[in-house]
C-alpha positions as CSV (number, residue, x, y, z in Angstrom):
1,M,1.0,57.1,-2.3
2,R,2.5,53.7,-3.1
3,I,4.7,52.3,-5.7
4,N,3.9,49.5,-8.0
5,Y,7.3,47.9,-8.1
6,E,6.4,45.7,-11.0
7,R,6.1,48.9,-13.2
8,C,8.8,51.0,-11.6
9,G,11.9,51.6,-13.7
10,Y,13.8,53.3,-10.9
11,C,14.5,56.4,-13.0
12,G,14.2,58.8,-10.1
13,A,11.8,61.2,-11.9
14,C,9.5,61.1,-8.9
15,V,12.3,62.0,-6.5
16,G,13.3,65.1,-8.5
17,V,9.7,66.5,-8.5
18,C,8.8,65.9,-4.9
19,K,9.0,69.3,-3.1
20,S,8.3,67.7,0.3
21,M,11.3,65.4,-0.1
22,A,9.0,62.4,0.7
23,I,10.6,60.2,-2.0
24,E,14.1,58.8,-2.1
25,L,16.0,56.5,-4.4
26,I,18.1,54.3,-2.1
27,E,20.2,51.5,-3.6
28,N,18.0,51.2,-6.7
29,R,14.8,51.2,-4.6
30,V,12.3,54.0,-4.5
31,V,11.1,54.7,-0.9
32,I,8.1,56.9,0.0
33,Y,7.9,58.5,3.5
34,E,4.2,58.8,4.0
35,D,4.6,61.2,7.0
36,R,6.2,63.7,4.6
37,C,3.9,63.2,1.6
38,K,1.5,66.2,0.9
39,K,-0.5,64.1,-1.6
40,C,0.1,66.7,-4.4
41,K,0.4,63.9,-6.9
42,A,3.3,65.5,-8.8
43,C,5.1,62.2,-8.6
44,M,2.2,60.4,-10.3
45,I,2.0,63.0,-13.1
46,V,5.8,62.9,-13.9
47,C,6.2,59.1,-13.7
48,P,6.8,57.8,-17.3
49,L,5.7,54.3,-16.3
50,K,2.7,55.2,-14.2
51,A,4.1,53.2,-11.3
52,L,2.8,55.5,-8.5
53,E,-0.7,54.9,-7.2
54,E,-2.9,56.4,-4.4
């Protein structure tokens, strides 16, 4: 997964839905830890701005 920062509104919706704790909101910046990501795509589904991409 990767984040399109031009679209991201930093709402944290993706953080709340990630069961593998692969996404964090740190100082108004969304960070994805690829080594933890299970590629379930829950973050893509919940993102209101469609900022997450494969």
